[in-house]
ChimeraX commands (.cxc) that place a marker at each C-alpha (Angstrom):
marker #1 position 4.13,7.59,27.08 radius 0.5
marker #1 position 5.18,4.04,25.80 radius 0.5
marker #1 position 9.08,3.61,25.68 radius 0.5
marker #1 position 10.48,0.36,23.54 radius 0.5
marker #1 position 13.18,0.00,21.31 radius 0.5
marker #1 position 13.72,0.36,17.16 radius 0.5
marker #1 position 17.17,-1.17,16.29 radius 0.5
marker #1 position 18.66,-1.51,19.71 radius 0.5
marker #1 position 17.47,2.62,20.15 radius 0.5
marker #1 position 15.05,3.57,22.67 radius 0.5
marker #1 position 12.07,5.53,21.46 radius 0.5
marker #1 position 9.47,6.91,22.89 radius 0.5
marker #1 position 5.46,6.76,21.95 radius 0.5
marker #1 position 2.16,7.65,22.18 radius 0.5
marker #1 position -0.59,5.42,23.25 radius 0.5
marker #1 position -2.00,4.30,19.58 radius 0.5
marker #1 position 0.35,4.59,17.51 radius 0.5
marker #1 position 1.99,2.16,15.26 radius 0.5
marker #1 position 5.50,0.63,15.17 radius 0.5
marker #1 position 5.53,2.78,11.31 radius 0.5
marker #1 position 4.35,6.02,12.96 radius 0.5
marker #1 position 7.64,6.27,15.42 radius 0.5
marker #1 position 9.70,5.13,13.20 radius 0.5
marker #1 position 8.86,8.30,11.24 radius 0.5
marker #1 position 9.12,10.04,14.62 radius 0.5
marker #1 position 12.59,9.18,14.75 radius 0.5
marker #1 position 13.34,9.40,10.93 radius 0.5
marker #1 position 13.90,6.01,11.03 radius 0.5
marker #1 position 12.94,4.51,7.20 radius 0.5
marker #1 position 10.34,2.13,6.46 radius 0.5
marker #1 position 9.92,1.40,2.76 radius 0.5
marker #1 position 5.46,1.46,2.64 radius 0.5
marker #1 position 3.43,1.95,-0.61 radius 0.5
marker #1 position 0.15,1.26,0.99 radius 0.5
marker #1 position 0.13,3.60,3.16 radius 0.5
marker #1 position -1.27,7.26,3.82 radius 0.5
marker #1 position -1.84,9.42,6.97 radius 0.5
marker #1 position -5.36,10.62,5.74 radius 0.5
marker #1 position -6.86,7.51,5.63 radius 0.5
marker #1 position -6.55,4.12,7.89 radius 0.5
marker #1 position -4.03,1.83,7.43 radius 0.5
marker #1 position -4.70,-1.91,5.72 radius 0.5
marker #1 position -1.08,-3.16,5.85 radius 0.5
marker #1 position -2.00,-4.31,2.17 radius 0.5
marker #1 position 1.45,-4.11,0.14 radius 0.5
marker #1 position 3.88,-5.64,2.90 radius 0.5
marker #1 position 6.93,-3.68,2.91 radius 0.5
marker #1 position 6.90,-2.17,5.85 radius 0.5
marker #1 position 7.59,-5.61,7.54 radius 0.5
marker #1 position 10.04,-5.64,10.25 radius 0.5
marker #1 position 10.94,-7.96,13.07 radius 0.5
marker #1 position 10.09,-8.32,16.73 radius 0.5
marker #1 position 12.73,-10.33,18.68 radius 0.5
marker #1 position 12.12,-11.15,22.62 radius 0.5
marker #1 position 14.27,-13.63,23.70 radius 0.5
marker #1 position 14.68,-16.56,22.02 radius 0.5
marker #1 position 11.47,-16.14,19.65 radius 0.5
marker #1 position 11.28,-13.66,16.59 radius 0.5
marker #1 position 7.91,-12.85,14.55 radius 0.5
marker #1 position 7.83,-10.71,11.32 radius 0.5
marker #1 position 4.85,-7.99,11.64 radius 0.5
marker #1 position 3.47,-5.51,9.06 radius 0.5
marker #1 position 4.49,-1.83,11.71 radius 0.5
marker #1 position 2.25,0.37,9.84 radius 0.5
marker #1 position -0.73,-1.55,11.39 radius 0.5
marker #1 position 1.28,-3.02,14.73 radius 0.5
marker #1 position 0.42,-1.13,17.81 radius 0.5
marker #1 position 3.17,-0.36,20.11 radius 0.5
marker #1 position 3.66,-1.90,23.58 radius 0.5
marker #1 position 6.35,-0.95,26.74 radius 0.5
marker #1 position 9.42,-3.02,25.89 radius 0.5
marker #1 position 9.01,-4.59,22.96 radius 0.5
marker #1 position 12.28,-5.08,20.25 radius 0.5
marker #1 position 11.41,-3.81,16.79 radius 0.5
marker #1 position 14.38,-4.74,14.06 radius 0.5
marker #1 position 14.11,-3.27,10.61 radius 0.5
marker #1 position 16.99,-4.04,8.91 radius 0.5
marker #1 position 17.65,-8.10,9.73 radius 0.5
marker #1 position 18.45,-10.72,6.97 radius 0.5
marker #1 position 14.71,-11.91,7.65 radius 0.5
marker #1 position 13.41,-8.63,6.55 radius 0.5
marker #1 position 15.23,-7.80,3.54 radius 0.5
marker #1 position 14.62,-11.02,2.31 radius 0.5
marker #1 position 10.34,-10.41,2.91 radius 0.5
marker #1 position 11.09,-6.97,0.61 radius 0.5
marker #1 position 13.10,-8.57,-1.69 radius 0.5
marker #1 position 10.39,-11.21,-2.59 radius 0.5
marker #1 position 7.76,-8.45,-2.22 radius 0.5
marker #1 position 9.54,-6.07,-4.60 radius 0.5
marker #1 position 9.72,-8.79,-7.11 radius 0.5
marker #1 position 6.06,-9.67,-6.79 radius 0.5
marker #1 position 5.21,-6.05,-6.83 radius 0.5
marker #1 position 7.15,-5.82,-10.72 radius 0.5
marker #1 position 5.11,-8.71,-11.75 radius 0.5
marker #1 position 2.33,-7.37,-10.91 radius 0.5
marker #1 position 2.67,-3.22,-11.67 radius 0.5
marker #1 position 5.83,-3.50,-13.71 radius 0.5
marker #1 position 5.11,-0.65,-16.03 radius 0.5
marker #1 position 5.37,1.34,-12.92 radius 0.5
marker #1 position 8.01,3.77,-12.65 radius 0.5
marker #1 position 7.63,4.17,-9.08 radius 0.5
marker #1 position 7.87,0.50,-8.23 radius 0.5
marker #1 position 10.41,-0.22,-10.48 radius 0.5
marker #1 position 12.75,2.86,-8.40 radius 0.5
marker #1 position 11.99,1.71,-5.27 radius 0.5
marker #1 position 12.55,-1.83,-5.54 radius 0.5
marker #1 position 16.21,-0.60,-7.63 radius 0.5
marker #1 position 16.77,1.03,-3.56 radius 0.5
marker #1 position 16.39,-1.79,-2.35 radius 0.5
marker #1 position 18.65,-4.14,-5.20 radius 0.5
marker #1 position 15.55,-6.10,-6.78 radius 0.5
marker #1 position 16.07,-5.15,-10.58 radius 0.5
marker #1 position 14.33,-7.72,-12.13 radius 0.5
marker #1 position 11.69,-10.35,-11.24 radius 0.5
marker #1 position 11.50,-14.61,-11.26 radius 0.5
marker #1 position 7.34,-14.03,-11.49 radius 0.5
marker #1 position 5.45,-14.11,-14.80 radius 0.5
marker #1 position 4.72,-10.70,-15.69 radius 0.5
marker #1 position 0.63,-11.23,-16.34 radius 0.5
marker #1 position 0.05,-7.87,-18.57 radius 0.5
marker #1 position 3.33,-5.73,-19.48 radius 0.5
marker #1 position 1.11,-2.17,-19.02 radius 0.5
marker #1 position -0.05,-2.68,-15.82 radius 0.5
marker #1 position 0.78,-0.51,-12.54 radius 0.5
marker #1 position -2.12,-0.51,-10.54 radius 0.5
marker #1 position -0.57,-2.70,-7.25 radius 0.5
marker #1 position -4.07,-2.96,-6.00 radius 0.5
marker #1 position -3.33,-1.31,-2.37 radius 0.5
marker #1 position -6.88,-0.27,-2.19 radius 0.5
marker #1 position -5.80,3.55,-0.73 radius 0.5
marker #1 position -7.83,5.17,-3.60 radius 0.5
marker #1 position -10.83,3.34,-2.78 radius 0.5
marker #1 position -9.56,3.59,0.97 radius 0.5
marker #1 position -9.97,8.19,0.38 radius 0.5
marker #1 position -13.02,7.58,-1.65 radius 0.5
marker #1 position -14.88,6.32,1.44 radius 0.5
marker #1 position -13.17,8.02,4.60 radius 0.5
marker #1 position -12.04,11.19,3.09 radius 0.5
marker #1 position -14.59,11.56,0.30 radius 0.5
marker #1 position -17.28,10.21,2.01 radius 0.5
marker #1 position -18.52,8.55,-0.90 radius 0.5
marker #1 position -18.02,5.18,-2.65 radius 0.5
marker #1 position -17.39,5.50,-6.42 radius 0.5
marker #1 position -14.33,3.47,-6.71 radius 0.5
marker #1 position -14.36,-0.28,-5.59 radius 0.5
marker #1 position -12.04,-3.21,-5.31 radius 0.5
marker #1 position -13.96,-6.32,-7.59 radius 0.5
marker #1 position -13.53,-10.04,-8.27 radius 0.5
marker #1 position -10.77,-11.97,-6.31 radius 0.5
marker #1 position -7.78,-13.11,-7.21 radius 0.5
marker #1 position -5.83,-12.68,-10.82 radius 0.5
marker #1 position -8.92,-10.83,-11.47 radius 0.5
marker #1 position -9.17,-8.47,-8.85 radius 0.5
marker #1 position -9.73,-4.80,-10.46 radius 0.5
marker #1 position -10.22,-1.32,-9.23 radius 0.5
marker #1 position -13.02,-0.18,-10.88 radius 0.5
marker #1 position -17.31,1.45,-10.46 radius 0.5
marker #1 position -18.88,-0.41,-7.64 radius 0.5
marker #1 position -20.72,-3.78,-9.99 radius 0.5
marker #1 position -19.15,-2.33,-13.08 radius 0.5
marker #1 position -22.15,-0.11,-13.34 radius 0.5
marker #1 position -22.69,3.66,-14.35 radius 0.5
marker #1 position -22.41,5.44,-11.35 radius 0.5
marker #1 position -22.99,9.05,-10.62 radius 0.5
marker #1 position -21.85,9.15,-7.61 radius 0.5
marker #1 position -18.05,10.53,-8.22 radius 0.5
marker #1 position -17.60,14.39,-8.09 radius 0.5
marker #1 position -14.07,14.33,-9.65 radius 0.5
marker #1 position -12.25,15.55,-7.09 radius 0.5
marker #1 position -9.00,14.15,-8.22 radius 0.5
marker #1 position -7.92,12.51,-4.37 radius 0.5
marker #1 position -8.10,8.69,-5.89 radius 0.5
marker #1 position -5.47,10.98,-8.30 radius 0.5
marker #1 position -3.11,12.33,-6.52 radius 0.5
marker #1 position -3.13,10.07,-3.20 radius 0.5
marker #1 position -2.27,6.61,-5.83 radius 0.5
marker #1 position 1.18,5.30,-4.94 radius 0.5
marker #1 position 1.84,4.23,-8.13 radius 0.5
marker #1 position 0.51,7.21,-10.49 radius 0.5
marker #1 position -1.91,3.92,-12.21 radius 0.5
marker #1 position -4.79,6.37,-11.15 radius 0.5
marker #1 position -4.43,9.13,-13.13 radius 0.5
marker #1 position -4.09,6.91,-16.53 radius 0.5
marker #1 position -7.49,4.59,-15.19 radius 0.5
marker #1 position -9.52,7.31,-13.82 radius 0.5
marker #1 position -10.38,8.18,-17.73 radius 0.5
marker #1 position -10.74,4.82,-18.57 radius 0.5
marker #1 position -13.33,4.65,-16.07 radius 0.5
marker #1 position -15.32,7.45,-16.44 radius 0.5
marker #1 position -15.69,6.73,-20.37 radius 0.5
marker #1 position -16.83,3.48,-19.50 radius 0.5
marker #1 position -19.19,5.08,-17.05 radius 0.5
marker #1 position -20.09,7.31,-19.99 radius 0.5
marker #1 position -20.73,5.02,-21.96 radius 0.5
marker #1 position -22.91,2.40,-20.53 radius 0.5
marker #1 position -24.57,5.26,-19.50 radius 0.5
marker #1 position -25.44,6.59,-23.03 radius 0.5
marker #1 position -26.31,2.72,-23.34 radius 0.5
marker #1 position -28.45,2.80,-20.83 radius 0.5
marker #1 position -30.40,5.97,-21.87 radius 0.5
marker link #1:1,2 radius 0.2
marker link #1:2,3 radius 0.2
marker link #1:3,4 radius 0.2
marker link #1:4,5 radius 0.2
marker link #1:5,6 radius 0.2
marker link #1:6,7 radius 0.2
marker link #1:7,8 radius 0.2
marker link #1:8,9 radius 0.2
marker link #1:9,10 radius 0.2
marker link #1:10,11 radius 0.2
marker link #1:11,12 radius 0.2
marker link #1:12,13 radius 0.2
marker link #1:13,14 radius 0.2
marker link #1:14,15 radius 0.2
marker link #1:15,16 radius 0.2
marker link #1:16,17 radius 0.2
marker link #1:17,18 radius 0.2
marker link #1:18,19 radius 0.2
marker link #1:19,20 radius 0.2
marker link #1:20,21 radius 0.2
marker link #1:21,22 radius 0.2
marker link #1:22,23 radius 0.2
marker link #1:23,24 radius 0.2
marker link #1:24,25 radius 0.2
marker link #1:25,26 radius 0.2
marker link #1:26,27 radius 0.2
marker link #1:27,28 radius 0.2
marker link #1:28,29 radius 0.2
marker link #1:29,30 radius 0.2
marker link #1:30,31 radius 0.2
marker link #1:31,32 radius 0.2
marker link #1:32,33 radius 0.2
marker link #1:33,34 radius 0.2
marker link #1:34,35 radius 0.2
marker link #1:35,36 radius 0.2
marker link #1:36,37 radius 0.2
marker link #1:37,38 radius 0.2
marker link #1:38,39 radius 0.2
marker link #1:39,40 radius 0.2
marker link #1:40,41 radius 0.2
marker link #1:41,42 radius 0.2
marker link #1:42,43 radius 0.2
marker link #1:43,44 radius 0.2
marker link #1:44,45 radius 0.2
marker link #1:45,46 radius 0.2
marker link #1:46,47 radius 0.2
marker link #1:47,48 radius 0.2
marker link #1:48,49 radius 0.2
marker link #1:49,50 radius 0.2
marker link #1:50,51 radius 0.2
marker link #1:51,52 radius 0.2
marker link #1:52,53 radius 0.2
marker link #1:53,54 radius 0.2
marker link #1:54,55 radius 0.2
marker link #1:55,56 radius 0.2
marker link #1:56,57 radius 0.2
marker link #1:57,58 radius 0.2
marker link #1:58,59 radius 0.2
marker link #1:59,60 radius 0.2
marker link #1:60,61 radius 0.2
marker link #1:61,62 radius 0.2
marker link #1:62,63 radius 0.2
marker link #1:63,64 radius 0.2
marker link #1:64,65 radius 0.2
marker link #1:65,66 radius 0.2
marker link #1:66,67 radius 0.2
marker link #1:67,68 radius 0.2
marker link #1:68,69 radius 0.2
marker link #1:69,70 radius 0.2
marker link #1:70,71 radius 0.2
marker link #1:71,72 radius 0.2
marker link #1:72,73 radius 0.2
marker link #1:73,74 radius 0.2
marker link #1:74,75 radius 0.2
marker link #1:75,76 radius 0.2
marker link #1:76,77 radius 0.2
marker link #1:77,78 radius 0.2
marker link #1:78,79 radius 0.2
marker link #1:79,80 radius 0.2
marker link #1:80,81 radius 0.2
marker link #1:81,82 radius 0.2
marker link #1:82,83 radius 0.2
marker link #1:83,84 radius 0.2
marker link #1:84,85 radius 0.2
marker link #1:85,86 radius 0.2
marker link #1:86,87 radius 0.2
marker link #1:87,88 radius 0.2
marker link #1:88,89 radius 0.2
marker link #1:89,90 radius 0.2
marker link #1:90,91 radius 0.2
marker link #1:91,92 radius 0.2
marker link #1:92,93 radius 0.2
marker link #1:93,94 radius 0.2
marker link #1:94,95 radius 0.2
marker link #1:95,96 radius 0.2
marker link #1:96,97 radius 0.2
marker link #1:97,98 radius 0.2
marker link #1:98,99 radius 0.2
marker link #1:99,100 radius 0.2
marker link #1:100,101 radius 0.2
marker link #1:101,102 radius 0.2
marker link #1:102,103 radius 0.2
marker link #1:103,104 radius 0.2
marker link #1:104,105 radius 0.2
marker link #1:105,106 radius 0.2
marker link #1:106,107 radius 0.2
marker link #1:107,108 radius 0.2
marker link #1:108,109 radius 0.2
marker link #1:109,110 radius 0.2
marker link #1:110,111 radius 0.2
marker link #1:111,112 radius 0.2
marker link #1:112,113 radius 0.2
marker link #1:113,114 radius 0.2
marker link #1:114,115 radius 0.2
marker link #1:115,116 radius 0.2
marker link #1:116,117 radius 0.2
marker link #1:117,118 radius 0.2
marker link #1:118,119 radius 0.2
marker link #1:119,120 radius 0.2
marker link #1:120,121 radius 0.2
marker link #1:121,122 radius 0.2
marker link #1:122,123 radius 0.2
marker link #1:123,124 radius 0.2
marker link #1:124,125 radius 0.2
marker link #1:125,126 radius 0.2
marker link #1:126,127 radius 0.2
marker link #1:127,128 radius 0.2
marker link #1:128,129 radius 0.2
marker link #1:129,130 radius 0.2
marker link #1:130,131 radius 0.2
marker link #1:131,132 radius 0.2
marker link #1:132,133 radius 0.2
marker link #1:133,134 radius 0.2
marker link #1:134,135 radius 0.2
marker link #1:135,136 radius 0.2
marker link #1:136,137 radius 0.2
marker link #1:137,138 radius 0.2
marker link #1:138,139 radius 0.2
marker link #1:139,140 radius 0.2
marker link #1:140,141 radius 0.2
marker link #1:141,142 radius 0.2
marker link #1:142,143 radius 0.2
marker link #1:143,144 radius 0.2
marker link #1:144,145 radius 0.2
marker link #1:145,146 radius 0.2
marker link #1:146,147 radius 0.2
marker link #1:147,148 radius 0.2
marker link #1:148,149 radius 0.2
marker link #1:149,150 radius 0.2
marker link #1:150,151 radius 0.2
marker link #1:151,152 radius 0.2
marker link #1:152,153 radius 0.2
marker link #1:153,154 radius 0.2
marker link #1:154,155 radius 0.2
marker link #1:155,156 radius 0.2
marker link #1:156,157 radius 0.2
marker link #1:157,158 radius 0.2
marker link #1:158,159 radius 0.2
marker link #1:159,160 radius 0.2
marker link #1:160,161 radius 0.2
marker link #1:161,162 radius 0.2
marker link #1:162,163 radius 0.2
marker link #1:163,164 radius 0.2
marker link #1:164,165 radius 0.2
marker link #1:165,166 radius 0.2
marker link #1:166,167 radius 0.2
marker link #1:167,168 radius 0.2
marker link #1:168,169 radius 0.2
marker link #1:169,170 radius 0.2
marker link #1:170,171 radius 0.2
marker link #1:171,172 radius 0.2
marker link #1:172,173 radius 0.2
marker link #1:173,174 radius 0.2
marker link #1:174,175 radius 0.2
marker link #1:175,176 radius 0.2
marker link #1:176,177 radius 0.2
marker link #1:177,178 radius 0.2
marker link #1:178,179 radius 0.2
marker link #1:179,180 radius 0.2
marker link #1:180,181 radius 0.2
marker link #1:181,182 radius 0.2
marker link #1:182,183 radius 0.2
marker link #1:183,184 radius 0.2
marker link #1:184,185 radius 0.2
marker link #1:185,186 radius 0.2
marker link #1:186,187 radius 0.2
marker link #1:187,188 radius 0.2
marker link #1:188,189 radius 0.2
marker link #1:189,190 radius 0.2
marker link #1:190,191 radius 0.2
marker link #1:191,192 radius 0.2
marker link #1:192,193 radius 0.2
marker link #1:193,194 radius 0.2
marker link #1:194,195 radius 0.2
marker link #1:195,196 radius 0.2
marker link #1:196,197 radius 0.2
marker link #1:197,198 radius 0.2
marker link #1:198,199 radius 0.2
marker link #1:199,200 radius 0.2
view
């Protein structure tokens, strides 16, 4: 077992565990939206940031992808961590302003509005990639993909081309942290059907 400290409390973890996994074992709350035990961690949302301190230096790391090691000192609620967390919540409120889940979590951490411009008031997808990862890693398909880059990034059928790969298993809907896929999957399927009809 690997011994280290979280918030000055000594904890133990198995080799290969992350800081987030260990914190959850001890009931220490670290917020996250893009993490799920069923798929590999990606550190996409960055809400799980924690601070590592050692004598005169410190750094922020994403706890869902940071592996534990002997003797490290982890802090989950420092001023630095809270500032970053508030900043991320503000960005999420601008990127997916219609998500009830994001709003409720942001309020819990004292964030009620965003200073960033809202491009689409009806957007609820935070582009965390959980839907694409569960489709590939668990279902064994790639019926959903992340398309384009930057401000044009979105989730849809690979290459925006008709596909019959989707088996309608519902995993992407179930795993979505902002409930965006519940409404989006219908439009993706209908678009695919329309494209298939046109192709025929």
